[in-house]
PAGUNU-910142 format. One line per field, with one value per residue (C-alpha): residue number from 0; residue in one letter; x, y, z. Coordinates in Angstrom, 2 decimals, padded with zeros to 5 digits. Layout:
i = [NUM; ...]
aa = [A; ...]
u = [X; ...]
v = [Y; ...]
w = [Z; ...]
# end
This chain:
i = [0; 1; 2; 3; 4; 5; 6; 7; 8; 9; 10; 11; 12; 13; 14; 15; 16; 17; 18; 19; 20; 21; 22; 23; 24; 25; 26; 27; 28; 29; 30; 31; 32; 33; 34; 35; 36; 37; 38; 39; 40; 41; 42; 43; 44; 45; 46; 47; 48; 49; 50; 51; 52; 53; 54; 55; 56; 57; 58; 59; 60; 61; 62; 63; 64; 65; 66; 67; 68; 69; 70; 71; 72; 73; 74; 75; 76; 77; 78; 79; 80; 81; 82; 83; 84; 85; 86; 87; 88; 89; 90; 91; 92; 93; 94; 95; 96; 97; 98; 99; 100; 101; 102; 103; 104; 105; 106; 107; 108; 109; 110; 111; 112; 113; 114; 115; 116; 117; 118; 119; 120; 121; 122; 123; 124; 125; 126; 127; 128; 129; 130; 131; 132; 133; 134; 135; 136; 137; 138; 139; 140; 141; 142; 143; 144; 145; 146; 147; 148; 149; 150; 151; 152; 153; 154; 155; 156; 157; 158; 159; 160; 161; 162; 163; 164; 165; 166; 167; 168; 169; 170; 171; 172; 173; 174; 175; 176; 177; 178; 179; 180; 181; 182; 183; 184; 185; 186; 187; 188; 189; 190; 191; 192; 193; 194; 195; 196; 197; 198; 199; 200; 201; 202; 203; 204; 205; 206; 207; 208; 209; 210; 211; 212; 213; 214; 215; 216; 217; 218; 219; 220; 221; 222; 223; 224; 225; 226; 227; 228; 229; 230; 231; 232; 233; 234; 235; 236; 237; 238; 239; 240; 241; 242; 243; 244; 245; 246; 247; 248; 249; 250; 251; 252; 253; 254; 255; 256; 257; 258; 259; 260; 261; 262; 263; 264; 265; 266; 267; 268; 269; 270; 271; 272; 273; 274; 275; 276; 277; 278; 279; 280; 281; 282; 283; 284; 285; 286; 287; 288; 289; 290; 291; 292; 293; 294; 295; 296; 297; 298; 299; 300; 301; 302; 303; 304; 305; 306; 307; 308; 309; 310; 311; 312; 313; 314; 315; 316; 317; 318; 319; 320; 321; 322; 323; 324; 325; 326; 327; 328; 329; 330; 331; 332; 333; 334; 335; 336; 337; 338; 339; 340; 341; 342; 343; 344; 345; 346; 347]
aa = [M; K; I; A; H; A; S; I; P; A; D; D; P; K; N; V; A; H; V; L; A; E; L; L; Q; G; E; A; L; P; F; P; P; A; G; P; S; A; W; M; A; W; S; G; D; G; A; L; E; L; E; V; T; P; R; G; N; V; I; T; F; G; Q; D; Q; G; W; T; P; T; P; Q; S; T; R; Y; S; E; V; H; L; A; L; C; V; D; R; P; E; A; E; I; I; K; I; A; E; A; A; G; W; Q; V; T; V; E; R; C; P; N; P; R; D; H; D; H; L; A; S; A; V; F; H; P; A; Q; S; A; D; E; H; A; Q; G; L; A; E; A; I; R; T; R; H; T; D; R; L; A; F; E; A; P; E; P; W; A; D; I; E; Q; Q; L; R; T; V; L; R; G; A; A; T; Y; L; D; V; I; D; D; D; G; R; S; A; L; A; D; A; S; R; E; S; E; Q; D; R; L; G; D; A; S; Y; R; Y; E; L; L; W; W; T; G; R; S; G; S; E; T; G; V; P; S; S; A; I; P; S; R; T; E; A; S; R; V; D; V; A; R; D; F; P; T; Y; G; S; G; D; R; R; P; Q; V; D; R; D; H; S; K; I; L; V; L; S; T; Y; D; D; S; R; D; N; T; L; Q; C; G; E; A; L; S; R; V; L; L; E; C; T; A; A; G; L; A; T; C; T; L; T; H; M; I; E; L; H; A; S; R; E; I; V; R; R; L; T; G; R; R; A; E; P; Q; V; L; I; R; V; G; R; A; P; E; V; G; Q; A; F; V; L; T; P; R; R; P; L; A; D; V; L; H; L; S]
u = [-046.62; -043.79; -043.25; -042.77; -041.71; -041.51; -040.97; -038.68; -037.67; -034.08; -032.16; -030.08; -032.26; -029.70; -026.94; -029.24; -030.61; -027.10; -026.09; -029.22; -028.64; -025.06; -026.27; -028.94; -026.48; -028.79; -028.99; -030.21; -032.43; -034.34; -037.94; -039.76; -043.26; -041.98; -040.16; -036.80; -034.86; -036.41; -034.58; -035.26; -033.10; -033.80; -032.49; -030.31; -033.03; -035.70; -037.84; -037.72; -037.91; -037.17; -038.30; -036.29; -038.09; -037.00; -037.78; -041.11; -042.71; -046.03; -048.61; -051.87; -055.17; -058.09; -058.03; -054.31; -053.26; -049.49; -046.29; -046.45; -043.77; -044.80; -043.28; -042.97; -040.73; -038.46; -035.55; -037.29; -040.23; -041.70; -040.51; -037.66; -036.51; -034.85; -032.95; -031.40; -028.84; -026.52; -023.28; -020.38; -020.66; -017.39; -018.67; -021.85; -019.82; -017.47; -020.37; -021.91; -018.63; -017.91; -021.24; -020.20; -022.38; -021.35; -022.21; -023.02; -022.80; -024.43; -023.09; -025.33; -028.28; -030.80; -029.65; -032.63; -031.65; -028.11; -028.44; -028.79; -025.11; -025.17; -027.33; -026.02; -027.51; -026.49; -026.05; -025.18; -021.47; -018.80; -017.61; -015.68; -011.92; -010.04; -009.08; -012.70; -013.72; -010.99; -012.20; -015.75; -014.52; -012.56; -015.84; -016.66; -013.35; -012.36; -012.45; -010.64; -007.66; -006.39; -003.43; 000.21; 001.13; 004.14; 005.58; 003.38; 005.91; 006.31; 005.27; 006.52; 004.15; 001.20; 001.78; 002.00; -001.33; -003.00; -001.67; -002.85; -006.45; -006.61; -005.15; -007.49; -009.50; -010.21; -008.18; -004.45; -002.55; 000.55; 002.62; 004.21; 007.91; 009.90; 011.17; 007.62; 006.37; 007.52; 005.87; 002.67; 002.80; 003.26; 000.28; -001.81; -001.01; -001.52; -004.91; -006.05; -004.58; -006.47; -009.74; -009.36; -011.60; -014.16; -016.94; -019.22; -016.42; -015.47; -019.10; -019.74; -016.69; -017.85; -021.33; -019.88; -017.40; -019.27; -022.31; -021.49; -024.07; -025.76; -026.64; -024.74; -021.30; -017.75; -017.35; -015.35; -012.94; -011.99; -010.78; -007.10; -005.92; -003.54; -000.62; -001.69; -002.37; 001.10; 002.67; 000.77; 002.10; -000.56; -004.02; -007.20; -007.33; -010.51; -012.01; -012.21; -009.71; -009.99; -008.07; -005.30; -002.01; -002.45; 000.55; 003.24; 005.77; 005.17; 007.31; 005.84; 003.68; 005.57; 002.70; 002.82; 000.59; -001.36; -003.07; -005.98; -006.52; -008.78; -008.52; -011.12; -013.82; -016.66; -019.42; -018.50; -014.79; -015.31; -017.74; -015.14; -012.57; -014.91; -015.02; -011.23; -011.02; -013.27; -011.21; -007.92; -009.28; -010.55; -007.32; -005.27; -007.56; -007.43; -003.62; -003.70; -003.05; -004.69; -005.94; -007.04; -008.74; -007.93; -009.70; -009.04; -006.17; -008.42; -011.07; -008.91; -007.33; -003.86; -003.24; -004.78; -002.28; 000.58; -000.74; -000.99; 002.61; 003.82; 002.14; 003.80; 000.51; -001.95; -004.77; -007.12; -006.27; -009.43; -008.38; -005.33; -004.96; -002.52; -001.60; 000.40; 000.41; -001.35; 000.59; -002.63; -003.98; -007.62; -008.38; -012.05; -013.10; -016.29; -017.82; -019.03; -022.86; -024.76; -027.90; -031.17; -031.89; -035.44; -033.94; -032.13; -033.90; -036.76; -038.36; -039.89]
v = [008.91; 006.40; 002.86; 000.46; -002.57; -004.00; -007.52; -008.35; -011.67; -012.93; -016.04; -015.81; -014.07; -014.38; -012.68; -009.92; -009.26; -008.94; -006.48; -004.38; -004.44; -003.24; -000.39; 000.56; 000.23; -002.31; -006.10; -009.10; -011.76; -014.85; -014.24; -017.50; -016.51; -016.76; -020.06; -021.26; -019.57; -016.11; -013.25; -009.65; -006.53; -003.94; -000.39; 000.74; 002.99; 000.27; 002.44; 000.17; -003.59; -005.14; -008.76; -010.84; -014.02; -016.87; -016.08; -017.63; -017.47; -015.66; -014.67; -016.59; -015.83; -017.97; -021.23; -021.84; -018.23; -017.73; -017.82; -020.52; -021.61; -021.45; -023.50; -020.49; -017.58; -015.18; -012.90; -010.08; -008.38; -004.99; -005.23; -002.87; -000.55; 002.86; 003.36; 006.65; 006.14; 008.45; 006.72; 007.66; 006.27; 004.36; 002.52; 001.49; 000.18; -001.80; -003.35; -004.49; -005.76; -007.75; -009.52; -010.34; -007.67; -005.38; -001.71; 000.85; 004.44; 007.46; 010.73; 013.79; 012.00; 014.80; 018.28; 019.81; 018.26; 019.23; 017.18; 013.98; 013.24; 009.68; 006.65; 003.08; 000.03; -003.44; -006.44; -010.11; -010.83; -013.32; -013.91; -011.06; -011.46; -011.24; -007.59; -006.52; -008.39; -006.58; -003.17; -004.01; -005.02; -001.75; 000.20; -001.01; 000.11; 003.23; 006.35; 009.68; 009.50; 012.93; 011.69; 011.45; 008.53; 006.33; 006.12; 004.17; 001.53; -000.06; 003.20; 002.49; -000.47; 001.43; 004.48; 002.28; 000.66; 004.05; 005.32; 002.13; 002.40; 006.10; 005.61; 007.11; 008.99; 012.71; 013.20; 013.82; 012.28; 013.98; 013.14; 016.09; 015.37; 016.14; 019.41; 020.69; 019.54; 022.58; 024.93; 022.91; 023.08; 026.87; 027.14; 025.04; 027.28; 030.49; 029.36; 028.68; 032.01; 033.87; 032.44; 033.33; 036.34; 034.44; 033.99; 031.97; 029.52; 029.05; 028.68; 026.01; 024.03; 024.36; 023.14; 020.00; 019.21; 020.26; 018.01; 015.30; 012.52; 013.86; 011.79; 014.26; 015.79; 014.58; 012.15; 013.66; 010.70; 011.78; 015.21; 015.32; 016.85; 019.82; 017.48; 015.12; 017.99; 019.46; 016.41; 016.91; 019.75; 019.69; 019.65; 021.62; 023.54; 022.82; 025.27; 022.48; 019.82; 016.29; 014.87; 012.35; 011.58; 008.78; 007.49; 009.18; 006.88; 008.71; 011.84; 013.64; 012.93; 010.76; 010.50; 010.93; 013.75; 013.18; 015.84; 015.11; 017.72; 018.20; 020.15; 022.65; 023.08; 021.89; 019.82; 016.68; 016.88; 017.56; 014.62; 012.35; 013.66; 012.55; 009.09; 009.03; 010.14; 007.29; 004.78; 006.07; 005.91; 002.35; 001.18; 002.61; 001.09; -002.31; -002.05; -001.54; 002.22; 005.10; 008.21; 011.76; 013.90; 017.64; 020.47; 023.57; 024.68; 024.35; 026.66; 029.80; 031.11; 031.89; 028.47; 026.70; 028.46; 027.20; 023.63; 024.13; 025.29; 022.32; 019.89; 021.59; 021.56; 024.13; 021.86; 022.78; 021.09; 019.65; 017.67; 016.51; 013.16; 012.22; 008.52; 006.56; 003.68; 003.76; 001.68; 000.37; -002.80; -003.71; -000.83; 000.11; 003.48; 005.50; 006.04; 009.53; 009.32; 009.42; 011.42; 009.53; 007.17; 008.51; 011.87; 010.44; 007.21; 007.23; 004.44; 004.97]
w = [004.21; 004.23; 002.96; 005.87; 003.86; 000.36; -001.04; -003.94; -005.57; -005.87; -006.88; -003.69; -001.06; 001.74; -000.26; -001.52; 001.98; 003.40; 000.66; 001.24; 005.00; 004.46; 002.25; 004.81; 007.71; 009.33; 009.63; 007.64; 009.24; 008.07; 006.98; 007.86; 006.58; 002.99; 003.54; 004.88; 002.05; 002.47; 004.19; 005.11; 005.47; 008.15; 008.00; 010.88; 012.30; 012.01; 009.73; 006.69; 006.10; 002.71; 002.29; -000.18; -001.26; -003.55; -007.16; -008.17; -004.71; -004.89; -002.27; -002.64; -000.95; 000.15; 002.05; 001.38; 001.87; 002.05; 000.01; -002.66; -005.17; -008.83; -011.64; -013.92; -013.04; -014.87; -013.99; -015.85; -014.14; -013.37; -009.76; -008.91; -006.14; -006.22; -002.96; -001.88; 000.87; 002.77; 001.73; -000.57; -004.08; -003.76; -000.67; -002.48; -005.40; -003.14; -001.22; -004.51; -005.95; -002.78; -003.38; -006.94; -008.58; -011.42; -011.03; -013.71; -012.45; -014.09; -012.68; -012.36; -014.03; -013.49; -014.62; -012.77; -009.43; -008.40; -005.20; -007.25; -007.79; -009.13; -009.84; -009.60; -011.33; -010.15; -012.47; -011.79; -012.15; -011.19; -007.64; -006.04; -005.71; -002.41; -002.93; -003.51; -000.38; 001.56; 000.38; 001.44; 004.89; 005.10; 004.97; 008.49; 010.00; 008.05; 010.19; 010.57; 012.92; 014.04; 016.11; 015.00; 012.72; 012.29; 008.76; 006.29; 005.30; 002.79; 001.10; -002.44; -002.83; -001.38; -003.56; -006.64; -005.75; -005.30; -008.63; -010.33; -009.09; -010.03; -013.50; -016.07; -013.42; -013.60; -010.41; -010.00; -007.09; -005.66; -002.60; -000.79; -000.31; 002.82; 001.34; 000.95; 004.33; 006.29; 003.78; 004.05; 007.85; 007.67; 005.32; 007.70; 010.66; 008.67; 007.39; 010.95; 012.15; 009.42; 010.71; 014.36; 013.80; 011.70; 014.24; 011.95; 011.14; 014.80; 015.83; 013.21; 014.36; 017.96; 016.95; 015.35; 018.12; 021.23; 020.97; 023.51; 023.47; 020.36; 017.31; 015.12; 015.20; 015.79; 018.73; 021.60; 021.41; 017.87; 019.03; 020.10; 023.34; 023.26; 023.87; 021.09; 018.66; 019.28; 017.60; 014.29; 012.14; 009.40; 010.96; 011.49; 014.77; 016.74; 019.28; 021.87; 022.86; 024.15; 027.07; 027.55; 025.87; 023.35; 021.36; 023.44; 021.74; 018.41; 018.82; 015.80; 012.79; 010.27; 007.79; 004.04; 002.83; -000.38; -002.47; -004.82; -007.54; -010.56; -013.80; -012.54; -009.90; -012.11; -010.51; -012.45; -011.64; -007.93; -007.82; -009.40; -006.93; -004.16; -005.74; -005.87; -002.24; -001.13; -003.09; -001.66; 001.90; 001.44; -000.21; 002.66; 005.30; 003.57; 003.65; 007.43; 007.32; 009.19; 007.39; 008.12; 005.48; 005.50; 003.68; 005.80; 003.53; 000.48; 001.96; 001.73; -001.49; -000.07; 001.47; -001.53; -003.76; -001.57; -001.93; -005.70; -005.94; -003.89; -006.33; -009.30; -011.22; -012.52; -011.39; -008.55; -005.21; -003.65; -000.58; 001.39; 003.16; 005.91; 005.62; 008.16; 010.59; 013.93; 016.48; 018.06; 016.46; 016.80; 019.19; 019.43; 018.02; 017.90; 014.47; 013.57; 013.55; 010.27; 009.67; 010.34; 007.45; 007.13; 006.08; 003.07; 002.03; -000.47; -002.48; -005.90]
# end
């Protein structure tokens, strides 16, 4: 059994429908049966429709059957929705904030369900500022770029912004300096060399990168060619290569490499590191920068220890991020497909 559609009231149906459509990776459309102010949100796979009607409109039956305004209505009712969506928590928060909603997040709300990482409750708030709007727009364009980058100038301002938004978080931010870059590149190559004989690891990478035309996996356009890969010193080595020679004017990768670490590997701290990662990626995208997330050096103890030493901390490194400028402006890119919405969306 599945729910095909549901109707909810709202003071601003159009705004609410657009937010829901963004969360469901679908589209918002007018819903004429409930009046000129009513809207509906469709999920991206077309499996779910949420009707958003003006508050106080009720369905009547009989001779005058239809949606009818009532003089008495209240913001408080038993109507509510619990939506489970396949999106990072930080993206959900930014979508809500861009709509002027406040968000209350409860992490790991159900100790019996380790897959339930967080719950978010939305509240009315003031209008979103320009920066929040920019972060919401960045969700649509953020993607992993595995090619070489130009330097992310002006870096001092960008780094200060990243440190400001992560202040008070359970995640440490470090930037690998030029002196540590060669050691990091060596660690990257050694970690890939150590896995040449790991058949399961190579097969899994091949499964994700060799599925041309599939609804899952990494798009072939996101995989660098051998020539393109040779210009990036810190990168995961894929069992297949793309073709072409994009960005030949970038002689080598001039990115800054960031490391996000936590006090330990506990579930709560790694979850908060994921939140920090999403925020860093969105902030960089909103600033016009390209990013590439790296975890292959974290997956093996020896290379993870090298990353730890380069940060100068005892904390546990969780993820690295290359940040730089891509010389192309406004170039089209292929988004990595998401899992079918029906696999991850439930109403209760």
